[in-house]
C-alpha positions, 0 to 999 in steps of 0.5 A: 343592615343585618347586625343593626336589626339583630342588635335591635331585636336583642335590646327589645328582647331584654326590655320585654323580659324586664317588663314581663318580670315586673308584671310577674312580680306585681301579680305575685304580690311583690311591690314595685319598690325596693324597700325590702318588704318593710314598707311601713318605714318607706317614704314611698309606701303610698305609691306602692300600697295606696290606701284602700277605699272605704266602700260603704256598700254591703258585700253581695250575700251579706245580711244588712243586720249583721 
């Protein structure tokens, strides 16, 4: 019983480390894909870097005449 619990905890720790590393990379600007940084030629670049929405509302503090 104890070896099964230890093996389960080890597998859970590895999975948690993988997820934490992915979150860390994503927050630091790294993509979730393996295109190596040249996402322009990657077929899945739309998944990692979705097109930005064109927000027509003015930004806070910006003058409407500028």
